[in-house]
N, C-alpha and C positions, 0 to 999 in steps of 0.2 A: 711287716704285715702283708697278708695276701691282698692283692688287688685284682680287679676284674677289668678286662678290656672294655672300653667305651663302645657299645654297640646299641642300636635301637632295640628296645625291649629288655635290655639287660637289667635296668633299674627295676622294672616291674617284676621280672623273674626273681631278682634277689629279694625284693620286698615280700613276694609270696613265700620265699623260703624262710625269711625271718619270721613270718606269721606261723608257718608250719612247725618250725623248730620251737618257737615260744610256746605253742599249744601243748607240747609234749613234756615240758620241764616240771610240771607240778601235779598232774593227775595221780602219779604213783604215791605222792605224799598225802594228798587230800582224800583219796578214795577209801582207805580203810576205816576212817573215823565213823561214818554213818552206819557201817555194818559191823561195828566192834562187838556187838552182842553175839553175832554168829561166830565171829573169829574167836572170841574168848571162850565160848561154849565148846568149841572144837579143839582149841589148842591149850586152854588153861592159862593163857597169858595174864599176868597181873598188871597193876598200874605201871610198875617199872618196865616190864617187857613192852607194854603198849607205847610207853614213852620212847623206847629204843627204835620203834618204827619211824620216828621222826628224828630223834637225836642222832643216831648213827649215820644216816645218809646226809644230814646237814653237816655233821662233823667232817665227813669225807668230802663233801662239796667245798667246805672251807679249806681243808688241807690240800685238796686237789688244785684249788685256785693258786696256791703258792707254787705248785709244781708245773702247772699248765704253761706259763710263759716260757720256761726253759724247754719243755717238751715241744711246744709249738716252734721254738727256734730250731729244733732238730728235724721235725717231721713236716712242718708246715700246717697251716690251718685246715686246708682241705682234707688231707689224710687224717688229721687229728679229729675233725668233726665227724667224718665217716666212721672212724673207729669208736668214737664216743657214742654215736647213735646206735651202733651195733651192740655195745655194752648195755645201753638203756633198753634196747629191744630184748636182749637176753634176760635181763633182770625182770622185765615185765612178763615175759612168756613163762619163765620158770615158776611163777606164782601158781601156775596150774598144778604143779606137783609139789608145792610146799606142804609137807605133811604135818609139820609142827611149828611152834612159835619160833624156834631157832632158825629153821630154814626160811621162814617168812621174813625174819629180820635180815637174813643173808641176802635175800632178793632185794630188799630195800637198800642194802649197802651197795649192791651192784648198780642199781639205778642211780644212786648218789654219785658213784664214781664216774658214770657216763655224763651226768649232768654237770659235774664239776668242770670238765674241760669245755663243754659247750658254753657255760655261763662266763668262763674266763675269756673265751675267744670272740664271742659275738659282739660285745660293745666296741672293741677295737675295729672289727670289720665294718660295723655301722659307721664309725667315724671316718674310716678310709673310703667307704663306698658312697656315703651320703654326707659329705663334709658340710654342706649348706643346710642340711635338714636334720641335724643330730637330735635336737629335742623331740621333734615330731616322730621320727623313726624309732628312737629309744622309747618314747611313750607307747607307740604301737607294739613294739616288742614286749614291753612290760605288761601291757594290757592283755596280750595273748597268753603270757605266763599265768596271769590271774584267771583269765577265762578258762584256761586248761584245768586249773584247780576246781573251778565251778563245775566243769563238765565231768570230771572224775567223781566229785562228791555226789552229784545229782544222778549219775548213771548207775551207781552201785545198787541202791535200793530197788531201782527199776528192774535191773537184771536179776537180783535175788528174788524179787516177787514174781518174776516171770518164770522161775523154776531153776535158774542157774545156781550152783553152789557158789560160796564166796570165793573159792579159788578160781573157778572159771570166770566169774565176774571181774576179778582183778586182772586176770590174764587177757581179757578182751582189750585192755589198754595197750597191748602190744601192736594192735592194728594201726592206730594213727602214727606210731613210731615207724612202721614199715613204709607208710606213705611219705613221711618226712625224709626217711633214708633214701628212698627212690628219687625224690625231688632233689636232695642234696647231691646225689651221684650225677644227676643230669645237669643241674644248674651250675655246680661248682666244677664241672668237668674241664673247663679251660682256664681255671684260675691260675695265675702266675704267682710264684712265691717270692716275696721280698721279706726274708725272715728277720724277726726282731733280734736285738742284741741280748744274748743270754745274761750279760752282766747288769742289765737295766734294773732287774728286780732288787739287787743289792743296793743300787743307788737310791731307789725309791724307798726302801726300808730304812734308809738313813735319814729320811725327812720326817720331821714331827707331824706334818700335815697328813701323811699317809696313815699314821696311827689314829689321828682324830677322825678321819674318814671311816676307818675300820670301826672305831668305837660307836660312832653315831649310827652306822649301818647295822651293826650288830645288836644294839639295844632296841632299835625299831623292829628288826626282823625276829628277835626273840618273841615279840608279841605275835608275829605271824605264825611262827612254828607252834606256839601254844594254842593259838586259835584253831588251827587245822587239826591239832591233836585232841583238844579238849572241849571245844565249843559244843559239838554234838553230844558227847557223853555228859557234859554239864546239864544240858536240857533234858536228855534222856533220864537222868537221875531225878528230874522233876516231873516225870511222867510223860514226856514227849515220845512219839513213835520214831523209829529210824527214818521213815520218810519225811516226817515233819522236821526233824533235826537236820537232815541232809538238805532240806530246803533252806534252812537258816544258814548253813554253810554256803550254799549257793548264793544267797542274798549277799553275804559278806564278799564272796569272790566276784560277783557281778559288779558290786560297788568298787571293789579293788580295780577291776578292769576299766571301768568308766573313769575313775580318777587317774589311773596310770596313763590313760590315753589323753584325757582332757587337760590335766594340770600342766604337763610339759608343753602342750600346745599354747595354753594361756601364758606360760612363762617364757615363750620363745623370744619375745621382743626385748628382753633385758637379761644380761648375763648374771645379774644379781638375783639368785633364785630364792633368797632367804624368806621373803614374805610368803611365798608359796609353801616353802618347807614348814614355816610356822603355822600355816593354815592346816597342814596335815597333822601337826601336833595337836591343834585344837580339836580336830575331829576325833583323834584317838583318845585324848583325855576325857572327852565327854562319853565316848563309847565304853571305855574301860571302867569309868565311874559308874555308868549304868549297869554294866554286867556285875560289878562287885556289890553295889548297894541296892539296885532296883531291878533285878533280873526279870521279874514277871511283868513289869510295867509296859515295856515296849521292846521286846527282844529283837525284832527285826530292825528297829531304829538303832539299837546299840551295835548289833552286828554290822549293819550298813555303814555306820559312822566309823567303826574300827576298820572296816574294809577299805573305805574311801581314804582314810588316813594312811593305812599301810600301803595301799597300791600307789597312791600319789608320792609318798616318801620314797618308795623303792625306785620308781622311775626317775624322780628328781635327784636322788642320790647318785645314780649312774651318770645322769647328765652333768651334775656338779663335778664329779670326778673327771669326766672327759673335758670339762671346761678348763681344768687346771693346766693342761699341757697342749701345745699346738700340734705336735706330731702324732699321727694315729697310733704308731707302735708304742709310744710313751704313754699316751692317754689310755690306750687299751690295757697296758700292763698295770697302770695305776688302778683302773676300775677292777681288774682281776684281783689285785691285792686287797682292795677295799672289800670286795666280796669274800675273799678268803678269810681274812681276819674277822669280818663281820659274821660270816656263817659259823665260825668256830664259837663265837659268843652266842649267836642265835640258837645253836644246837642245845645249849644248856636250858633254854626256856621250858620245854615240855617236862624235863626231868625235875626242875625246881618246882614246877606246878604239881607234879606227882608227889614230891616230898611234902610240900605244904598241904596237899590234900590229906596225906597220912597224918600229919600233925593236927590239922584243924577239923578234919572230917568233911571238908567242902572245898570248892574252887575259888571262893570269894577272895581269899587272901592272895591267891595267885594273880587275879585280875587287878587287885590293888597294887601289887608289886609292879605290874606292867604300866600302870598309871604313873608310878614313880619313875620308871625307866624313860617314858616319853618326856617327862618334865626335865630330866637330866639332859636328854638329847636336845631339847629346845635351847639349852645353854651352849651346847657344842655348836649348834648352827650359827651362833654369833660369829664364829671364826671364819665363816665362808663368805667373806667380803671379797669380791673379785679383784679389788685393787691389791689384795695381799698375795694373789696367786704367784706372780713372778718371784717374790721373795720367799714364799713358802716352798716353791718347787723350782729351784735354780738349776735346771738341766740344760744341756746344749740343745738349741733349737734346730 
């Protein structure tokens, strides 16, 4: 794993970089939903094509997480992160010339490829650079991911109403990537490489606990992918404007960010994270129940509860994976694999919602399905007793 020389100010510089990188990992996913009416009118995308804007990048993010540890072993984290940010920048900028639905989906795929390496590398870097503050820094990183989603969703209607076409509005999201890329080039310029063992991934895949982590992460994040894909269209179908529905997505994402930052901080004093993980389950269960059965009663409450549960569980899942192993390169690889398998599962969420919409004529069945998913995840969380970690992950220390 890459490490940084201990120098005054390096911690703050690296923390700033974590913030900048995190802010750029979700805007490209969250941005299209509030302006789908304009995109559909111009490209003719149907529900299946709309789902692909989330499904394909999430699938690539999952697949890429399996490849990233070996790639990082060959090229190092610094070079890999710079290349990944360049790919994310390219995907975002090319949306300016996305003439049809297929090319728009292709730009989403490019962004997903870039984000895949970043998400695989950053948790291990956090454990290596901030070994005594892993929950807090991971919470900050996760909160920035969620805040970036809120930024992307809220910005799009503003730009469209200001006279920008939807292509130009989406392409504006390349600007913060440029800032993150410049910061990474400067801050990571003197990073030394201590490359991970490329065989580590095979060892981890041989442990049952790795697959349990993947399943729990995937079932939860399927709810996230469905929310960013379909929450705005769900309420637009009930007569909401794009601005109002984007505001609802922003409420969800802000609550995600607050929970992603706050819950790991509250959980920092005890390595047993399960009671906090179950709290995130309760939030999501109430939120998805409300979306499915009482959508008009308190939309902001349902969206906020889902967001808080999703954001908190995302951050705590990464912390829990990192808790399993003492060495940063091992813990980082486990977190990468958890995200890889999890995102492959999560990618299915928006498509299943689209299929259920075609079958039932609405989204309520999809929200009910996600309610079931979080209840299954609550049972999986029973296994995350820290006393079981040495037996569940018997790797060389």
